[in-house]
N, C-alpha and C positions, 0 to 999 in steps of 0.2 A: 448788656443783652446775654452776656456770657452766665451773669448772675442768673437770668430768668431761664435760661436753657438748663442749668446746673439745677435749679429749682424743680422745674418741670421734669428732668430725668427723677430726682430723688421723688417726686410725687409718683411717677410711674412704677418705680421700684417697690414703693411702699405699699401700692395698691397690688399689684403681682405676688408681692409675699403675703398678704392677707388671701388672697385668692388662692395661693398654693396651699396655705395651712389650713384653709377650709375644704380642700379638695379630698374625696376621697380615692382612694387606687385600688384596682383589682390585683389579682393574685401575681399577676406577671408585671405589676408597676405601673400599669396604664390608668389615666385619671378616669374615672367615671364621668362623664359629662352627659348633659343633654342630648336628647334626641336631634335637635338640629346640629347641635356640635358634633355629634355622632356622623351626621352627612358629611359635615364640613372637613372631618379629620380621615373620615372613611374607617372606622373602627368599632368591631363589635366584642362585645365582652361575655357573650354566651358560650362558654367553653364545652367542648365536646368530648375530650381527649379521655381513654381508659386510665383508669385508676389500678395500679398493680395491687397485687395481695401484698401481704407482709414476708410470705413464704420465697416470694417472686423478687421482692426486693433484696431480701437478704442474699438469696442466690446471685442476685447482679453484684451485690457488693463483694463477697467471695471472688466472683469473676474479675472483678476490677483489683482486688488485692493481690493475686497473682498472674497479673495480665503480662501477657506475652505477644507484641504486635508481630513477631514472625511465625506465631503459630496458628495454623489453620484453624484449629480447634477453637481458640480464642474468638478469633475473627467470625466464625460461624455462628457461636455462641451470642457474640454481640450483635449480630445482625436479626437473631431471633429476638432478643428484646428489644431492639430496634422497631421490628416490626409489630411487636405487643405493645409499645410505648415506654419511653424513658420516663422515668418519674422527673418532676423538674428540680427536685433536691439533687439528684445523683447525675443531670446534664454535664453538668461543668466536668466533673471525673472522667466520663466517657468521652467526650470531645479531647481531653487532656490525653488519655491512652491512645485513642484513633489517629490524633496528629502527631503523637511522639514529641512534645514540647520539651520534656526532660531532658531527653537525649539530644535534641539539637540544642539546647542551651548548653548543655557540658562540652559539646564539641566544637562550638563555635567561638570564634575569638573576639565577637563583639560585645561590647559591655554596655547595657541599657543605661546604668547610672552616669557612667562617664559621658555618654552621647548628650544626657540631659542637661548636665552641668556645662557642655560645650555650648548648648543651645541657649541656655540661660544668658550669656555675657551679651550678644545682639539684642535680646528682648531687655536688658537691662539699659544699653546704651539709646533704643529706641523709647525708652521709656514707658514698656507696655509690661503688664504683669500677665503670667500666665493662668491666674485666677480671675482676671479681669477682661479676659481676652476678647468677648463681645463687646463691651464698650470702648475698646480700641480700635474698632474697624476704620473709624473716620481718620484717627492717627495714623493708622497703617495706609490708607487710601492718600493722605495727602504727602506723606513721605514717598510714596511710590511716584505719584505725578511729580515730585520736586526732584526725584532722582532721574526721571525720563526725560525732563526738561532742561537739565543742567547734566550734562555727558562729565564734565570735569567735576571733581570734588572741590568745593569751596575753601577757602585759607581758613576760613574758622575751625573746621574739621576737617583737617587733613587726613587721618586714619580713622573712620568711625568704628570700625570693628564689625559692620554689616555690609552686605551687598545687596544690589536691587535684588536678586534673586531669593534672597532670604525674606525681603520685605515681601516679595509676589507671594512666596509660599506661606507666610503667616496671615496674610491677608484673606487668600483663598480658603485655608483652613477653618478660620474664623467666620467666613461667610456660610461655609457648609455647616458648621456646628449649631446655626440657631435655626437650620432645616432638618437636622436628623433628630426624629422623634419629638418632636415638641409637646406631647402630651406623656411623656414619659417620667417618673419622678427624679432619674437621676440626671435628667438634662432640662426639665423643665422648669422655668422660672428663674429666680434669685435666691432659692433658699440654700443652706448650706451644703445639702446633699449634692443639689443641682449645679452650685459652681465647683465643687469637688468634683462631679461627673464631668462636668465640661474641660475643666483643666486635664483631667486623667485622658479623655479622649484627643485633647490638643497633643498631649507629651507623646501618646502613643503614634500618632500620624506622623507628627514631626520626626521622632527617632525612625520610623518606617522611612520616612522619605530621605533620610541621612543614611541609613542602613545601605539601601537600593538606591543610588541617585539615577540608575538607567531609567528605572520605573517611576520613581518621587512619587507624587501625589496627582491623583487625577479623581474626578468626579464618581461618587459611588463609594470611595474606601471608608467615608466617615459612617455610614449605614452599617459597613461589615464590622467595623472597629468597634462600633457600639453594642452591636449585638455580643460580640466577643466579651466586650466589658461587663455587659449583665448576666453573665455566666462564670467569669475568670476573673482573676486578679489583674492588676494593671500589666505588671510584666510579663504574665501569663499570656494575656491577652496581646500583647505585642509579639510573643514569638508564635503564638496561634495563626496572626496575622502574617507573619512572615513565611509559614509552612504553606497557609492558604494561596498566597498570592506569588510566591516563588518555585512550588513542586508543579511541574507539568501534569502531575495526575489531577490538581484542583484547578485554580484560576490563573495560572501563568499565562495562558491564551486568552486572557481576556483585558488584561491591564498594562497600559503603557503611555507614555507621555503624550501622545499625539491620537490615542483613541482610535488608533488603526488595527488593533488585534479584534477590539470588540466590534468594529465594522466586518472583519472577516469573518466572524463567527454567526453575526445575524445572517449573512449571506450563506453561512453553512447550513443555518437552521432554515432559512428559506429553500435550499433544495431539499433538504431533511424533511421538510412540511410537503414539498410536492411530491416526494417518495412516497410517504404515508398517506397523506390524504390530498389526493389530485384533484378532485372537485372542488373542496372547499379552497384550495390555492388558487385555482383558477376562478371562482367568485369573488375571492377577495380582490384578485388582480382587476377582475370586471369593474368592481365597486371604487377602486382605486385606493386601497389601502395597502401600504407596504408595510413589511416584517420590522423595518428599523424603526417604525414611531412606536411600537410597542414592545420587541423584544429586546431592544437594549435598555431601557428602564427596568424589566425584568432581570435582564444578565447582570446589571451594572449595581442594582441592590439585593440581589439574591433574593427576589421575592418577598422582600420584607414590608411591600406596599399592599398585601393581602389584608384584608379585614380582621381575620381569627387568628390572634398570635399562637395558638396552639398548633394551627397547619404550618405557621411559619417555621415553628422549632421541630416539626416533625420532617418538614422539607430541608431544614439544615441538617438534622440527624442522618438523611439519606445521603445529602452532599458530602458531607465530612466522611461518611463510609465509602461511597463508590467514586467519589469527584466530579469531572466535568460532564461525564456521562449523565448523571442525575439532575444536573443543571437542564440538558435538553429533555429529559425525561419529563422534570416538571412541567416545563413549558409545552410539550406536546399534550401532557394531561389535560391542562386548562383549556386549550384550545379544542380539545375532542369533547370536554364535557359543556363547551359552551358553543360545538358545532352547528346543533339545531337553531339556536338563535341567530348565529352568523349568517346561515343561510338563508334566514328570512327576511334579513335586512338587506337593503338595496341603497342605503343612504351611509355616506362617508362619516357624516356627523354623528350618527348614531352607532356606529363601528366601533370607532375609537374610545368613547366612555366605556365600553362594555369590555374592552380590552385592558384599558388602564385602570379601569376601576373593576374589579372582578366581583360579581355580585358575592352576596354573604350566602346564600344557599349553595353556591357552586365551592366556594371557599371552605365552609366549614369542614372539622375534622372527620366526620362520619361520612362525608360525602367524598372529598380532595384525596385522604390518605389511602382509602383503600382504592381507588382508582390508581392512586400513583404506583401502588405496589404490583397492581395487575397489568399495568402499562410496561412493555420489554423495550429497553434500546441499548443495543450492543455496540460495543467499542469500535468494530470493524465498520459499522454502518456510519459512524460518525466519521470515521478516517476515510471512507469512500467519498462520501459528499466533500470532504475537506480537499481531496485531491481533484475532484471534480471542479471545484471553486478556483484552486491554484491554476488548473489548465484553461479556463476559462479567461481568469485574469492575465495569462502569460500571453495567450495567442491573441485576445482581442486587439491590444495596441498595435502589434506587429501585422494583424490584416489590414489595421486602418491605414497605417504609415506604407505598406507595401502594397495598395490597391493598383495606384496607378504604373508602378515598375513592374509589377507582376503581369500585365495583360498580355506584351509580347511573350514572355515566357509560356503564359497559357496558350496562347497560339501555337507557339512552336510544339509543345507538348501535346496538343491535339493533331498537328499535322503527322508526328510522328506516331502518334495512336493509330491515326487513318491508315498510314503505308503500312505500320505493322499488322491491321486488320487486313488490309488489301493482299500482301504478301503471305500472311498465314496459311491460306489454303491451297497456295501454288507449292509452299514448301512441303504442306502435307502430302500434295499428290507428288512431288518428288521423292518423297521418304516412301511413300507405298510405291511407285515405280521401282525405287533403288532395291526394295525389300524384295520385291518380286524377281528382278532381275539377279541378285544374287542367290535368290532361293533357286531358280532354274540351273544358275551357273552352278551351284553346291552339287544339284541332282546330276546333270550331266559329268562334272566333275567324279562323282562317284560313280557311275556307269563307267565311264571311261577307265577309271582306274582298277575296277573289276574285271572289264575286258582285258586290259592290259596284263593282269596278272594270271587270269584263266587260260588267256589265248597266247601272247606273245612271251617266251622266256626270257627274251633280252630286255623287255618291259618290265617283267616282274622282277629281274636281278637290279635293274637300274633303282626300283622302288626300295629295294632292300639295302642297296647301297646307300641312298639318300637316308633311310630311315636309320641305319646304324650309324654310329660315329666314328667307326673306323674308317680310316681312308686306304686304300691299296695302291702301292707303289707303282708308277706306270711301267717298269720293267716286266713286271709280273702279270698285269694284264693287257699288254699290246699283242694283238693277234699276229700269229705268224703264219705268214702264206707257203703255201706248197702242200705235197700231197702226204696224207697220212695213211698209216695201216690201219685196215679194217678191224683189227683185232684190239689196237689201242682205243678206238673210238667206242667200240662195243663194250670193252671194260670200263671206260668211263662212265657212259650211259649206264651200265649195270651197277656200278658204284654208287650214282646217283640215284639210281632206283630202289636199290635194295637198301640204301640207310640215307632215307631223305630228313630223318628226324633229328639226326646228330649235326648234321649242316646247321641248324639254327637251334637256338635256346631261348626259353621266355624268361625275362628278368623277373614281371611281375605283373599284375594288372595296372600298368600303367597306362600313359597316352598312347595313341596310335602310332604306329611304325618307330617304337623303342626296340629293338632287337639286340639280343646278348652279342658279345664278340664271337666270332667263329673260334673253332679249334685250330690248332696247326696244320691237321690235314687239309684243311679249305683251301691253304696256298696251292694245293697241286689240283684241287676241285675246280677252282675258279677257271684258270686260264684254259683247261680241257673243254669247260664248257662253252666258253667263249668261242674257242676255235671250232668246236663242233657246229655251234650256230653259224658262224659265218661261213662254213662249209655248204650248210643247210641253205642259206640265203643264194650262195654263188653255184646251187645246184642246177639241173638242167631245167626243173620247173619253172614255167614262166610266172612271174610276179600275181598276173591277174587270176592265177588257181587258187590263190591264197582267200580272195574275197568271198567265193561261195560256201567256205568253210566258215569263215568268221561271221558271214550272215546268217548260216545255219545256226551257229553256237550263240549268237547273240540273245536270241530270247530266253534260252537257259539263264543267261548271266544276268538278264535283265530281271527274270523272277528271281533270281540268287541275292538281286539289288537290295530287296525288301528288308535283308536281314541287317541287324545293326552294324555299323562301321568297326565296331570293336572287335566283333568275332573274326574278321577276314584280319587282322593285324595280330590279334594275339596268339593264334594257332598258326604253325608252319605251314605257309603255302602249298596246296596238295592240291592237284586237279580233280574232277570228280571221276566217278569210277568207270561211268559212261565214257569220258572223254578221255582216259588214260590210254588204252589201246590204240585209239587213231593217232594220238599224239606220239605215240612209242613206236608204231609201225611207219609211219610216214618216214620219219629220218632214216631208219634202216633200209627201207625199200629205195629209198633215194641214194642211199650209199653204196649197196649192192649194184644199184644200176650205173 
């Protein structure tokens, strides 16, 4: 049986070699197949990319010779050439300059060749060669099953030199190698070129899995590494893969071990599509098409499933120039070009083939690339959609878990809101009542203050004493009872009337009631005034007689209350001229009597 199987494998390999030898390849290395096979592999060979003139090619070579990645001029010039169309012969140099492969290789401590020598040890122990990795898939599967069934190592091989994770990694990469571009010259069949190309791809993927074990190997990486190998050397392709998968600008947010990042980015694109094309998004949801089914293959393979390879390389030029935003930009452009067809379809079975196998008339260079450059996608838009998806993912489980427990809290909050709404108008009424009362009180207080100052000299003296910061000793201000001579009283009154401005002095235009300290002669004036006032109060005139005078003077004081309060306090208190003779004559008349 084994001899028959080996003979059948040899016959198949010989037929594939003959087929590969008789095949004709296009300028990008893809086999020119029949029309039936073109539908099967979904590959178009009619390329329409622009050819640059010899002068433009020379300018691009000069730009790459003095390239500086930190220079804005260099990046703007390279963007201009990418917009015009990069020649296929110079695309590898352009990618090297944009990715900064040489600088990363010089600064890194990782050695590519040393890593490969470490990997070859487990391969030798398994009996597998890197040049025959496709034929060793069955051996790797059997070894993986044996290691899974027996957790403990057998006595025949106590230390085999490889682990179950190594075998699983080898088998997964080998399975993806035969799926990656089966019609390309470097990976098709069993020709020496194809065997060497498969070995290079295997080594690059294994080296990256060892370089970054947190990401390891996941589906889609084989397509990206294969495209890099078509344009660069083996080690250069490895470092280019490191830049693309590790830098946040590029694809670091797409690849991980559990494919959680790519699922998150698909949700971000779903929100982005709702933002840009709301009607199309609603139609696709009504049909039952989710973004996961077509966006995830686009993102994982970086649009290498498009039928026109010149368009694929132009998309890659833009992605290497701008990063992850160009990935969203390309996906949005394809959806926009297919919008009219998608809106006319109402069957889920017709929508999926249209999105997974983009038609040639949409994917050709003259249609896709101009639409791609005219579509604008900003980084802040992607960040906003990303934060929106993060908020939804964080709040959804919390709300689901706390639905039952939050019901009493919601009831209490509603009760509190109702009580607040009920109490708010009464509080507003209270505030308005308080404001009106305080306003009336302030007006009355001003009227009383003015009446006190203009009518009652004692009240005026008290207000002055409260406003001034100086305190008078009780021995000086205590009134002394007894008869006083008329000359002494009249002299004191004259002194107070003739020199009223010297008794008080303004400090500045400060607050109301602040008066400067009196001079030293105030000590003599104050007790004389107090005694005279006491004599006036104890005079023969009854207290009821003062009421008509006050009532007669009140209207004038109320008229003067319209003046600002600062004017009454800033200047020295002097009664009006119409009232001065009445106030001066009444005390003299009372004292003479």
